[in-house]
PDB file of N, CA, C and O in Angstrom, chain B, residues numbered from 101:
ATOM      1  N   MET B 101     -11.087  -3.157   2.064  1.00  0.00           N
ATOM      2  CA  MET B 101     -11.995  -2.841   1.080  1.00  0.00           C
ATOM      3  C   MET B 101     -11.824  -1.258   0.400  1.00  0.00           C
ATOM      4  O   MET B 101     -11.413  -0.224   0.925  1.00  0.00           O
ATOM      5  N   ILE B 102     -12.308  -1.522  -0.960  1.00  0.00           N
ATOM      6  CA  ILE B 102     -12.579  -0.359  -1.354  1.00  0.00           C
ATOM      7  C   ILE B 102     -14.149   0.082  -1.696  1.00  0.00           C
ATOM      8  O   ILE B 102     -14.524  -0.751  -2.521  1.00  0.00           O
ATOM      9  N   LEU B 103     -15.050   0.857  -1.478  1.00  0.00           N
ATOM     10  CA  LEU B 103     -16.094   0.840  -1.942  1.00  0.00           C
ATOM     11  C   LEU B 103     -16.397   1.892  -2.655  1.00  0.00           C
ATOM     12  O   LEU B 103     -15.943   3.016  -2.440  1.00  0.00           O
ATOM     13  N   ASP B 104     -17.207   1.584  -3.576  1.00  0.00           N
ATOM     14  CA  ASP B 104     -17.825   2.098  -4.711  1.00  0.00           C
ATOM     15  C   ASP B 104     -16.070   3.467  -5.368  1.00  0.00           C
ATOM     16  O   ASP B 104     -15.830   4.653  -5.142  1.00  0.00           O
ATOM     17  N   PRO B 105     -15.524   2.658  -5.964  1.00  0.00           N
ATOM     18  CA  PRO B 105     -14.573   3.945  -6.717  1.00  0.00           C
ATOM     19  C   PRO B 105     -14.979   4.315  -7.970  1.00  0.00           C
ATOM     20  O   PRO B 105     -15.724   3.728  -8.756  1.00  0.00           O
ATOM     21  N   PRO B 106     -14.231   5.669  -8.092  1.00  0.00           N
ATOM     22  CA  PRO B 106     -15.133   5.816  -9.396  1.00  0.00           C
ATOM     23  C   PRO B 106     -14.740   5.249 -10.623  1.00  0.00           C
ATOM     24  O   PRO B 106     -15.532   5.676 -11.463  1.00  0.00           O
ATOM     25  N   ALA B 107     -13.932   4.517 -11.141  1.00  0.00           N
ATOM     26  CA  ALA B 107     -13.347   3.532 -11.737  1.00  0.00           C
ATOM     27  C   ALA B 107     -13.398   1.964 -11.760  1.00  0.00           C
ATOM     28  O   ALA B 107     -12.925   1.700 -10.655  1.00  0.00           O
ATOM     29  N   PRO B 108     -13.637   0.984 -12.252  1.00  0.00           N
ATOM     30  CA  PRO B 108     -13.396  -0.607 -11.695  1.00  0.00           C
ATOM     31  C   PRO B 108     -11.806  -0.511 -11.709  1.00  0.00           C
ATOM     32  O   PRO B 108     -11.189   0.074 -12.599  1.00  0.00           O
ATOM     33  N   LEU B 109     -11.096  -1.275 -10.411  1.00  0.00           N
ATOM     34  CA  LEU B 109      -9.630  -1.394 -10.285  1.00  0.00           C
ATOM     35  C   LEU B 109      -9.309  -2.951 -11.298  1.00  0.00           C
ATOM     36  O   LEU B 109      -9.787  -4.085 -11.335  1.00  0.00           O
ATOM     37  N   ALA B 110      -8.347  -2.278 -11.942  1.00  0.00           N
ATOM     38  CA  ALA B 110      -7.596  -4.300 -12.469  1.00  0.00           C
ATOM     39  C   ALA B 110      -6.578  -4.677 -12.040  1.00  0.00           C
ATOM     40  O   ALA B 110      -5.870  -4.173 -11.168  1.00  0.00           O
ATOM     41  N   VAL B 111      -6.437  -5.640 -12.662  1.00  0.00           N
ATOM     42  CA  VAL B 111      -5.183  -6.506 -12.176  1.00  0.00           C
ATOM     43  C   VAL B 111      -4.407  -6.183 -13.531  1.00  0.00           C
ATOM     44  O   VAL B 111      -5.042  -6.057 -14.577  1.00  0.00           O
ATOM     45  N   ARG B 112      -3.184  -6.068 -13.496  1.00  0.00           N
ATOM     46  CA  ARG B 112      -2.197  -5.698 -14.712  1.00  0.00           C
ATOM     47  C   ARG B 112      -0.682  -6.409 -14.026  1.00  0.00           C
ATOM     48  O   ARG B 112      -0.380  -6.209 -12.849  1.00  0.00           O
ATOM     49  N   ASP B 113      -0.053  -7.021 -14.712  1.00  0.00           N
ATOM     50  CA  ASP B 113       1.313  -7.528 -14.409  1.00  0.00           C
ATOM     51  C   ASP B 113       1.252  -8.250 -12.934  1.00  0.00           C
ATOM     52  O   ASP B 113       2.353  -8.195 -12.386  1.00  0.00           O
ATOM     53  N   GLY B 114       0.317  -8.867 -12.205  1.00  0.00           N
ATOM     54  CA  GLY B 114      -0.113  -9.406 -11.189  1.00  0.00           C
ATOM     55  C   GLY B 114      -0.220  -8.053 -10.043  1.00  0.00           C
ATOM     56  O   GLY B 114       0.063  -8.411  -8.900  1.00  0.00           O
ATOM     57  N   ARG B 115      -0.475  -7.012 -10.140  1.00  0.00           N
ATOM     58  CA  ARG B 115      -0.361  -5.970  -8.991  1.00  0.00           C
ATOM     59  C   ARG B 115      -1.881  -5.597  -9.517  1.00  0.00           C
ATOM     60  O   ARG B 115      -2.221  -5.633 -10.700  1.00  0.00           O
ATOM     61  N   VAL B 116      -2.771  -5.214  -8.350  1.00  0.00           N
ATOM     62  CA  VAL B 116      -4.219  -4.245  -8.771  1.00  0.00           C
ATOM     63  C   VAL B 116      -3.989  -3.184  -8.713  1.00  0.00           C
ATOM     64  O   VAL B 116      -3.100  -2.881  -7.917  1.00  0.00           O
ATOM     65  N   GLU B 117      -4.554  -2.235  -9.390  1.00  0.00           N
ATOM     66  CA  GLU B 117      -4.283  -0.820 -10.193  1.00  0.00           C
ATOM     67  C   GLU B 117      -5.855  -0.476 -10.057  1.00  0.00           C
ATOM     68  O   GLU B 117      -6.759  -1.302  -9.929  1.00  0.00           O
ATOM     69  N   GLY B 118      -5.997   1.121 -10.122  1.00  0.00           N
ATOM     70  CA  GLY B 118      -7.354   1.660 -10.519  1.00  0.00           C
ATOM     71  C   GLY B 118      -6.963   3.140  -9.774  1.00  0.00           C
ATOM     72  O   GLY B 118      -6.183   3.326  -8.840  1.00  0.00           O
ATOM     73  N   ASP B 119      -7.666   3.983 -10.414  1.00  0.00           N
ATOM     74  CA  ASP B 119      -7.651   5.446  -9.673  1.00  0.00           C
ATOM     75  C   ASP B 119      -8.723   5.778  -9.078  1.00  0.00           C
ATOM     76  O   ASP B 119      -9.751   6.027  -9.707  1.00  0.00           O
ATOM     77  N   LEU B 120      -8.636   5.837  -7.622  1.00  0.00           N
ATOM     78  CA  LEU B 120      -9.804   5.654  -6.788  1.00  0.00           C
ATOM     79  C   LEU B 120      -9.972   7.175  -6.024  1.00  0.00           C
ATOM     80  O   LEU B 120     -10.782   7.435  -5.135  1.00  0.00           O
ATOM     81  N   ASP B 121      -9.013   8.066  -6.604  1.00  0.00           N
ATOM     82  CA  ASP B 121      -9.554   9.803  -6.559  1.00  0.00           C
ATOM     83  C   ASP B 121     -10.125  10.592  -7.523  1.00  0.00           C
ATOM     84  O   ASP B 121     -10.475  11.771  -7.485  1.00  0.00           O
ATOM     85  N   GLY B 122     -10.173   9.641  -8.529  1.00  0.00           N
ATOM     86  CA  GLY B 122     -10.491  10.456 -10.063  1.00  0.00           C
ATOM     87  C   GLY B 122      -9.486  11.662 -10.564  1.00  0.00           C
ATOM     88  O   GLY B 122      -9.625  12.545 -11.410  1.00  0.00           O
ATOM     89  N   ASP B 123      -8.580  11.366  -9.808  1.00  0.00           N
ATOM     90  CA  ASP B 123      -7.241  12.326  -9.912  1.00  0.00           C
ATOM     91  C   ASP B 123      -6.246  12.206 -11.618  1.00  0.00           C
ATOM     92  O   ASP B 123      -5.348  12.953 -12.004  1.00  0.00           O
ATOM     93  N   GLY B 124      -6.801  11.087 -12.264  1.00  0.00           N
ATOM     94  CA  GLY B 124      -6.215  10.787 -13.696  1.00  0.00           C
ATOM     95  C   GLY B 124      -4.718   9.784 -12.707  1.00  0.00           C
ATOM     96  O   GLY B 124      -4.652   8.709 -13.302  1.00  0.00           O
ATOM     97  N   THR B 125      -4.069   9.785 -12.009  1.00  0.00           N
ATOM     98  CA  THR B 125      -3.153   8.742 -11.507  1.00  0.00           C
ATOM     99  C   THR B 125      -3.613   7.668 -10.672  1.00  0.00           C
ATOM    100  O   THR B 125      -4.378   7.846  -9.724  1.00  0.00           O
ATOM    101  N   LYS B 126      -3.124   6.492 -11.039  1.00  0.00           N
ATOM    102  CA  LYS B 126      -3.811   4.966 -10.828  1.00  0.00           C
ATOM    103  C   LYS B 126      -3.246   4.793  -9.530  1.00  0.00           C
ATOM    104  O   LYS B 126      -2.034   4.605  -9.644  1.00  0.00           O
ATOM    105  N   GLU B 127      -3.625   4.779  -8.340  1.00  0.00           N
ATOM    106  CA  GLU B 127      -3.073   4.061  -7.542  1.00  0.00           C
ATOM    107  C   GLU B 127      -2.514   2.762  -7.134  1.00  0.00           C
ATOM    108  O   GLU B 127      -3.523   2.312  -6.593  1.00  0.00           O
ATOM    109  N   THR B 128      -1.638   1.845  -7.007  1.00  0.00           N
ATOM    110  CA  THR B 128      -1.627   0.845  -6.750  1.00  0.00           C
ATOM    111  C   THR B 128      -1.387   0.131  -5.313  1.00  0.00           C
ATOM    112  O   THR B 128      -1.385   0.887  -4.342  1.00  0.00           O
ATOM    113  N   PHE B 129      -1.244  -0.839  -5.154  1.00  0.00           N
ATOM    114  CA  PHE B 129      -1.280  -1.645  -4.050  1.00  0.00           C
ATOM    115  C   PHE B 129       0.245  -2.437  -3.542  1.00  0.00           C
ATOM    116  O   PHE B 129       1.255  -2.519  -4.241  1.00  0.00           O
ATOM    117  N   SER B 130       0.129  -2.810  -2.570  1.00  0.00           N
ATOM    118  CA  SER B 130       1.358  -3.846  -1.865  1.00  0.00           C
ATOM    119  C   SER B 130       0.738  -4.696  -0.318  1.00  0.00           C
ATOM    120  O   SER B 130      -0.319  -4.666   0.312  1.00  0.00           O
ATOM    121  N   ALA B 131       1.707  -5.224  -0.216  1.00  0.00           N
ATOM    122  CA  ALA B 131       1.911  -5.499   0.770  1.00  0.00           C
ATOM    123  C   ALA B 131       3.351  -6.854   1.590  1.00  0.00           C
ATOM    124  O   ALA B 131       3.918  -7.813   1.066  1.00  0.00           O
ATOM    125  N   CYS B 132       3.437  -6.337   2.831  1.00  0.00           N
ATOM    126  CA  CYS B 132       4.520  -6.607   2.782  1.00  0.00           C
ATOM    127  C   CYS B 132       4.821  -7.291   4.526  1.00  0.00           C
ATOM    128  O   CYS B 132       4.019  -6.845   5.347  1.00  0.00           O
ATOM    129  N   THR B 133       5.852  -8.270   5.078  1.00  0.00           N
ATOM    130  CA  THR B 133       5.479  -8.868   6.088  1.00  0.00           C
ATOM    131  C   THR B 133       6.900  -7.739   6.981  1.00  0.00           C
ATOM    132  O   THR B 133       7.902  -7.205   6.506  1.00  0.00           O
ATOM    133  N   SER B 134       6.309  -7.767   8.479  1.00  0.00           N
ATOM    134  CA  SER B 134       7.658  -7.283   9.471  1.00  0.00           C
ATOM    135  C   SER B 134       7.701  -8.730  10.512  1.00  0.00           C
ATOM    136  O   SER B 134       7.369  -9.915  10.461  1.00  0.00           O
ATOM    137  N   ALA B 135       8.130  -8.082  11.143  1.00  0.00           N
ATOM    138  CA  ALA B 135       8.619  -9.313  12.431  1.00  0.00           C
ATOM    139  C   ALA B 135       7.220 -10.171  12.532  1.00  0.00           C
ATOM    140  O   ALA B 135       7.094 -11.317  12.101  1.00  0.00           O
ATOM    141  N   GLU B 136       5.909  -9.195  13.360  1.00  0.00           N
ATOM    142  CA  GLU B 136       4.812 -10.249  13.527  1.00  0.00           C
ATOM    143  C   GLU B 136       3.549  -9.901  13.309  1.00  0.00           C
ATOM    144  O   GLU B 136       2.556 -10.357  13.877  1.00  0.00           O
ATOM    145  N   ASN B 137       3.621  -8.659  12.042  1.00  0.00           N
ATOM    146  CA  ASN B 137       2.677  -7.663  10.809  1.00  0.00           C
ATOM    147  C   ASN B 137       2.491  -7.957   9.619  1.00  0.00           C
ATOM    148  O   ASN B 137       3.442  -8.388   8.967  1.00  0.00           O
ATOM    149  N   VAL B 138       1.355  -7.817   9.092  1.00  0.00           N
ATOM    150  CA  VAL B 138       1.213  -7.807   7.641  1.00  0.00           C
ATOM    151  C   VAL B 138       1.156  -6.652   7.314  1.00  0.00           C
ATOM    152  O   VAL B 138       0.310  -6.066   7.991  1.00  0.00           O
ATOM    153  N   HIS B 139       1.830  -5.780   6.327  1.00  0.00           N
ATOM    154  CA  HIS B 139       1.480  -4.086   6.045  1.00  0.00           C
ATOM    155  C   HIS B 139       1.303  -4.693   5.039  1.00  0.00           C
ATOM    156  O   HIS B 139       1.814  -5.601   4.384  1.00  0.00           O
ATOM    157  N   PHE B 140      -0.148  -3.522   5.016  1.00  0.00           N
ATOM    158  CA  PHE B 140      -0.908  -3.203   3.815  1.00  0.00           C
ATOM    159  C   PHE B 140      -0.243  -1.530   3.121  1.00  0.00           C
ATOM    160  O   PHE B 140       0.285  -0.726   3.889  1.00  0.00           O
ATOM    161  N   PHE B 141      -0.393  -1.229   1.573  1.00  0.00           N
ATOM    162  CA  PHE B 141      -0.420  -0.423   1.391  1.00  0.00           C
ATOM    163  C   PHE B 141      -0.831   0.235   0.479  1.00  0.00           C
ATOM    164  O   PHE B 141      -0.679  -0.483  -0.510  1.00  0.00           O
ATOM    165  N   ALA B 142      -1.347   1.340   0.117  1.00  0.00           N
ATOM    166  CA  ALA B 142      -2.056   1.830  -1.154  1.00  0.00           C
ATOM    167  C   ALA B 142      -0.523   2.811  -2.037  1.00  0.00           C
ATOM    168  O   ALA B 142       0.508   2.974  -1.385  1.00  0.00           O
ATOM    169  N   TRP B 143      -0.608   3.238  -3.195  1.00  0.00           N
ATOM    170  CA  TRP B 143       0.640   4.158  -3.361  1.00  0.00           C
ATOM    171  C   TRP B 143       0.150   5.123  -4.216  1.00  0.00           C
ATOM    172  O   TRP B 143      -0.970   4.624  -4.318  1.00  0.00           O
ATOM    173  N   ARG B 144       0.093   6.100  -4.907  1.00  0.00           N
ATOM    174  CA  ARG B 144      -0.314   7.063  -5.808  1.00  0.00           C
ATOM    175  C   ARG B 144       0.845   7.008  -7.031  1.00  0.00           C
ATOM    176  O   ARG B 144       1.863   7.698  -7.071  1.00  0.00           O
ATOM    177  N   GLY B 145       0.479   6.150  -7.872  1.00  0.00           N
ATOM    178  CA  GLY B 145       1.513   5.834  -9.244  1.00  0.00           C
ATOM    179  C   GLY B 145       2.092   4.504  -8.594  1.00  0.00           C
ATOM    180  O   GLY B 145       1.854   4.056  -7.472  1.00  0.00           O
ATOM    181  N   LEU B 146       3.225   3.791  -9.968  1.00  0.00           N
ATOM    182  CA  LEU B 146       3.252   2.335  -9.601  1.00  0.00           C
ATOM    183  C   LEU B 146       4.377   2.398  -8.343  1.00  0.00           C
ATOM    184  O   LEU B 146       5.274   3.208  -8.580  1.00  0.00           O
ATOM    185  N   ARG B 147       4.480   1.816  -7.267  1.00  0.00           N
ATOM    186  CA  ARG B 147       5.491   1.688  -6.287  1.00  0.00           C
ATOM    187  C   ARG B 147       6.948   1.760  -6.366  1.00  0.00           C
ATOM    188  O   ARG B 147       7.503   2.461  -5.519  1.00  0.00           O
ATOM    189  N   ALA B 148       7.536   1.267  -7.077  1.00  0.00           N
ATOM    190  CA  ALA B 148       8.788   1.899  -7.594  1.00  0.00           C
ATOM    191  C   ALA B 148       8.959   3.227  -7.303  1.00  0.00           C
ATOM    192  O   ALA B 148       9.743   3.439  -6.378  1.00  0.00           O
ATOM    193  N   GLN B 149       8.382   4.324  -7.896  1.00  0.00           N
ATOM    194  CA  GLN B 149       8.117   5.757  -7.927  1.00  0.00           C
ATOM    195  C   GLN B 149       7.404   6.441  -7.192  1.00  0.00           C
ATOM    196  O   GLN B 149       7.746   7.605  -6.980  1.00  0.00           O
ATOM    197  N   ALA B 150       6.453   6.022  -6.717  1.00  0.00           N
ATOM    198  CA  ALA B 150       5.169   6.359  -5.803  1.00  0.00           C
ATOM    199  C   ALA B 150       5.460   6.596  -4.626  1.00  0.00           C
ATOM    200  O   ALA B 150       6.520   6.351  -4.050  1.00  0.00           O
ATOM    201  N   GLN B 151       3.975   7.369  -3.994  1.00  0.00           N
ATOM    202  CA  GLN B 151       4.229   7.951  -2.990  1.00  0.00           C
ATOM    203  C   GLN B 151       3.337   7.526  -2.049  1.00  0.00           C
ATOM    204  O   GLN B 151       2.220   7.639  -2.555  1.00  0.00           O
ATOM    205  N   PRO B 152       3.238   7.009  -0.716  1.00  0.00           N
ATOM    206  CA  PRO B 152       2.707   6.379  -0.494  1.00  0.00           C
ATOM    207  C   PRO B 152       1.302   7.107  -0.228  1.00  0.00           C
ATOM    208  O   PRO B 152       1.263   8.323  -0.046  1.00  0.00           O
ATOM    209  N   ARG B 153       0.273   6.391  -0.216  1.00  0.00           N
ATOM    210  CA  ARG B 153      -1.305   6.741   0.399  1.00  0.00           C
ATOM    211  C   ARG B 153      -2.141   6.636   1.431  1.00  0.00           C
ATOM    212  O   ARG B 153      -3.025   7.352   1.900  1.00  0.00           O
ATOM    213  N   TRP B 154      -1.675   5.583   1.694  1.00  0.00           N
ATOM    214  CA  TRP B 154      -2.576   4.928   2.960  1.00  0.00           C
ATOM    215  C   TRP B 154      -1.734   3.869   3.134  1.00  0.00           C
ATOM    216  O   TRP B 154      -0.933   3.587   2.243  1.00  0.00           O
ATOM    217  N   HIS B 155      -1.821   2.945   4.622  1.00  0.00           N
ATOM    218  CA  HIS B 155      -0.963   1.870   5.341  1.00  0.00           C
ATOM    219  C   HIS B 155      -1.524   1.457   6.402  1.00  0.00           C
ATOM    220  O   HIS B 155      -1.788   2.077   7.432  1.00  0.00           O
ATOM    221  N   GLY B 156      -1.753   0.082   6.051  1.00  0.00           N
ATOM    222  CA  GLY B 156      -2.465  -0.288   7.332  1.00  0.00           C
ATOM    223  C   GLY B 156      -1.714  -1.525   7.979  1.00  0.00           C
ATOM    224  O   GLY B 156      -0.733  -2.042   7.444  1.00  0.00           O
ATOM    225  N   ASN B 157      -2.154  -1.869   8.946  1.00  0.00           N
ATOM    226  CA  ASN B 157      -1.037  -3.635   9.122  1.00  0.00           C
ATOM    227  C   ASN B 157      -2.394  -4.204   9.987  1.00  0.00           C
ATOM    228  O   ASN B 157      -3.392  -3.616  10.402  1.00  0.00           O
ATOM    229  N   TYR B 158      -1.925  -5.722  10.064  1.00  0.00           N
ATOM    230  CA  TYR B 158      -2.598  -6.566  10.624  1.00  0.00           C
ATOM    231  C   TYR B 158      -1.501  -7.394  11.691  1.00  0.00           C
ATOM    232  O   TYR B 158      -0.475  -7.697  11.080  1.00  0.00           O
ATOM    233  N   TYR B 159      -1.490  -7.758  12.912  1.00  0.00           N
ATOM    234  CA  TYR B 159      -0.766  -7.878  13.771  1.00  0.00           C
ATOM    235  C   TYR B 159      -1.380  -9.839  13.747  1.00  0.00           C
ATOM    236  O   TYR B 159      -2.560 -10.186  13.786  1.00  0.00           O
ATOM    237  N   VAL B 160      -0.421 -10.583  13.691  1.00  0.00           N
ATOM    238  CA  VAL B 160      -0.469 -12.094  13.325  1.00  0.00           C
ATOM    239  C   VAL B 160      -0.050 -12.607  14.302  1.00  0.00           C
ATOM    240  O   VAL B 160      -0.561 -13.726  14.246  1.00  0.00           O
ATOM    241  N   ALA B 161       0.683 -12.559  15.395  1.00  0.00           N
ATOM    242  CA  ALA B 161       0.708 -12.824  16.991  1.00  0.00           C
ATOM    243  C   ALA B 161       1.841 -13.995  16.711  1.00  0.00           C
ATOM    244  O   ALA B 161       1.865 -14.923  17.520  1.00  0.00           O
ATOM    245  N   TYR B 162       2.884 -14.010  15.495  1.00  0.00           N
ATOM    246  CA  TYR B 162       3.787 -14.722  15.390  1.00  0.00           C
ATOM    247  C   TYR B 162       4.335 -14.510  14.152  1.00  0.00           C
ATOM    248  O   TYR B 162       3.851 -14.047  13.120  1.00  0.00           O
ATOM    249  N   ASP B 163       6.165 -15.210  14.610  1.00  0.00           N
ATOM    250  CA  ASP B 163       7.072 -14.710  14.015  1.00  0.00           C
ATOM    251  C   ASP B 163       7.226 -14.689  12.300  1.00  0.00           C
ATOM    252  O   ASP B 163       7.409 -15.707  11.632  1.00  0.00           O
ATOM    253  N   MET B 164       7.129 -13.551  11.844  1.00  0.00           N
ATOM    254  CA  MET B 164       7.569 -13.899  10.333  1.00  0.00           C
ATOM    255  C   MET B 164       8.509 -13.664   9.834  1.00  0.00           C
ATOM    256  O   MET B 164       9.146 -12.841  10.492  1.00  0.00           O
ATOM    257  N   VAL B 165       9.207 -14.098   8.550  1.00  0.00           N
ATOM    258  CA  VAL B 165      10.517 -13.429   7.882  1.00  0.00           C
ATOM    259  C   VAL B 165      10.322 -11.999   7.215  1.00  0.00           C
ATOM    260  O   VAL B 165       9.969 -11.929   6.038  1.00  0.00           O
ATOM    261  N   PRO B 166      10.552 -10.880   7.964  1.00  0.00           N
ATOM    262  CA  PRO B 166      10.348  -9.763   7.049  1.00  0.00           C
ATOM    263  C   PRO B 166      10.566  -9.961   5.727  1.00  0.00           C
ATOM    264  O   PRO B 166      11.139 -10.968   5.310  1.00  0.00           O
ATOM    265  N   SER B 167      10.138  -9.040   4.985  1.00  0.00           N
ATOM    266  CA  SER B 167       9.897  -8.637   3.802  1.00  0.00           C
ATOM    267  C   SER B 167       9.690  -7.230   3.235  1.00  0.00           C
ATOM    268  O   SER B 167       9.429  -6.992   2.056  1.00  0.00           O
ATOM    269  N   CYS B 168       9.820  -6.431   4.096  1.00  0.00           N
ATOM    270  CA  CYS B 168       9.291  -4.992   3.919  1.00  0.00           C
ATOM    271  C   CYS B 168      10.825  -4.214   3.888  1.00  0.00           C
ATOM    272  O   CYS B 168      11.781  -4.138   4.659  1.00  0.00           O
ATOM    273  N   THR B 169      10.488  -3.701   2.575  1.00  0.00           N
ATOM    274  CA  THR B 169      11.870  -2.915   2.277  1.00  0.00           C
ATOM    275  C   THR B 169      12.016  -1.428   2.907  1.00  0.00           C
ATOM    276  O   THR B 169      11.086  -1.011   3.598  1.00  0.00           O
ATOM    277  N   ASP B 170      12.796  -0.873   2.757  1.00  0.00           N
ATOM    278  CA  ASP B 170      13.410   0.085   3.234  1.00  0.00           C
ATOM    279  C   ASP B 170      12.626   1.525   2.641  1.00  0.00           C
ATOM    280  O   ASP B 170      12.609   2.644   3.154  1.00  0.00           O
ATOM    281  N   GLN B 171      11.923   0.986   1.221  1.00  0.00           N
ATOM    282  CA  GLN B 171      10.815   2.282   0.630  1.00  0.00           C
ATOM    283  C   GLN B 171       9.755   1.768   1.801  1.00  0.00           C
ATOM    284  O   GLN B 171       9.358   2.662   2.548  1.00  0.00           O
ATOM    285  N   ASP B 172       9.283   0.509   2.029  1.00  0.00           N
ATOM    286  CA  ASP B 172       7.947   0.285   2.816  1.00  0.00           C
ATOM    287  C   ASP B 172       8.274   0.991   3.830  1.00  0.00           C
ATOM    288  O   ASP B 172       7.326   1.733   4.089  1.00  0.00           O
ATOM    289  N   VAL B 173       9.273   1.171   4.660  1.00  0.00           N
ATOM    290  CA  VAL B 173       9.515   1.651   6.279  1.00  0.00           C
ATOM    291  C   VAL B 173       9.425   3.487   6.260  1.00  0.00           C
ATOM    292  O   VAL B 173       8.894   4.326   6.987  1.00  0.00           O
ATOM    293  N   ALA B 174      10.282   3.525   4.969  1.00  0.00           N
ATOM    294  CA  ALA B 174       9.925   5.055   5.199  1.00  0.00           C
ATOM    295  C   ALA B 174       8.280   5.609   4.718  1.00  0.00           C
ATOM    296  O   ALA B 174       7.884   6.737   5.009  1.00  0.00           O
ATOM    297  N   ALA B 175       7.317   4.460   3.833  1.00  0.00           N
ATOM    298  CA  ALA B 175       6.389   4.979   3.507  1.00  0.00           C
ATOM    299  C   ALA B 175       5.817   5.282   5.262  1.00  0.00           C
ATOM    300  O   ALA B 175       5.725   6.438   5.676  1.00  0.00           O
ATOM    301  N   ILE B 176       5.578   4.442   5.878  1.00  0.00           N
ATOM    302  CA  ILE B 176       5.270   4.247   7.024  1.00  0.00           C
ATOM    303  C   ILE B 176       5.583   5.441   7.811  1.00  0.00           C
ATOM    304  O   ILE B 176       4.743   6.286   8.121  1.00  0.00           O
ATOM    305  N   VAL B 177       6.803   5.479   8.115  1.00  0.00           N
ATOM    306  CA  VAL B 177       7.346   6.469   8.633  1.00  0.00           C
ATOM    307  C   VAL B 177       6.440   7.511   8.244  1.00  0.00           C
ATOM    308  O   VAL B 177       5.494   7.829   8.965  1.00  0.00           O
ATOM    309  N   ALA B 178       6.702   8.111   7.039  1.00  0.00           N
ATOM    310  CA  ALA B 178       6.225   9.679   6.171  1.00  0.00           C
ATOM    311  C   ALA B 178       4.451   9.443   6.580  1.00  0.00           C
ATOM    312  O   ALA B 178       3.937  10.524   6.867  1.00  0.00           O
ATOM    313  N   LEU B 179       3.610   8.426   6.641  1.00  0.00           N
ATOM    314  CA  LEU B 179       2.073   8.448   6.803  1.00  0.00           C
ATOM    315  C   LEU B 179       2.150   9.082   8.599  1.00  0.00           C
ATOM    316  O   LEU B 179       1.687  10.043   9.214  1.00  0.00           O
ATOM    317  N   LYS B 180       2.865   8.101   8.851  1.00  0.00           N
ATOM    318  CA  LYS B 180       3.005   8.492  10.199  1.00  0.00           C
ATOM    319  C   LYS B 180       3.269  10.233  11.061  1.00  0.00           C
ATOM    320  O   LYS B 180       2.910  10.846  12.067  1.00  0.00           O
ATOM    321  N   LYS B 181       4.003  10.374  10.022  1.00  0.00           N
ATOM    322  CA  LYS B 181       4.311  12.049  10.901  1.00  0.00           C
ATOM    323  C   LYS B 181       3.150  12.658  10.051  1.00  0.00           C
ATOM    324  O   LYS B 181       3.147  13.793  10.527  1.00  0.00           O
ATOM    325  N   LYS B 182       2.175  12.657   9.121  1.00  0.00           N
ATOM    326  CA  LYS B 182       0.867  12.768   8.593  1.00  0.00           C
ATOM    327  C   LYS B 182      -0.062  12.717   9.433  1.00  0.00           C
ATOM    328  O   LYS B 182      -1.123  13.326   9.294  1.00  0.00           O
ATOM    329  N   GLY B 183       0.230  11.967  10.429  1.00  0.00           N
ATOM    330  CA  GLY B 183      -0.970  11.764  11.474  1.00  0.00           C
ATOM    331  C   GLY B 183      -1.838  10.410  10.465  1.00  0.00           C
ATOM    332  O   GLY B 183      -2.983  10.072  10.766  1.00  0.00           O
ATOM    333  N   GLN B 184      -1.179   9.847   9.435  1.00  0.00           N
ATOM    334  CA  GLN B 184      -2.481   8.497   8.913  1.00  0.00           C
ATOM    335  C   GLN B 184      -1.989   7.411   9.563  1.00  0.00           C
ATOM    336  O   GLN B 184      -2.562   6.325   9.473  1.00  0.00           O
TER     337      GLN B 184
END
């Protein structure tokens, strides 16, 4: 849940975006699956060129078909190194 964003969030081209920190660059959001988790991301900019800002996951306790890309996995690793 995003509480009190400085500007409203919008849905464009099937994705949610909004400038969460007021720096003029919109954050975008995505999700993917691994073997037993759903991973959620916030990216600074459009996902294809973006820097990861946040990652969270939800354990579902059953097998799923993984859909996370190499970019998603690299974001998880990078954020873990930063301690996020």
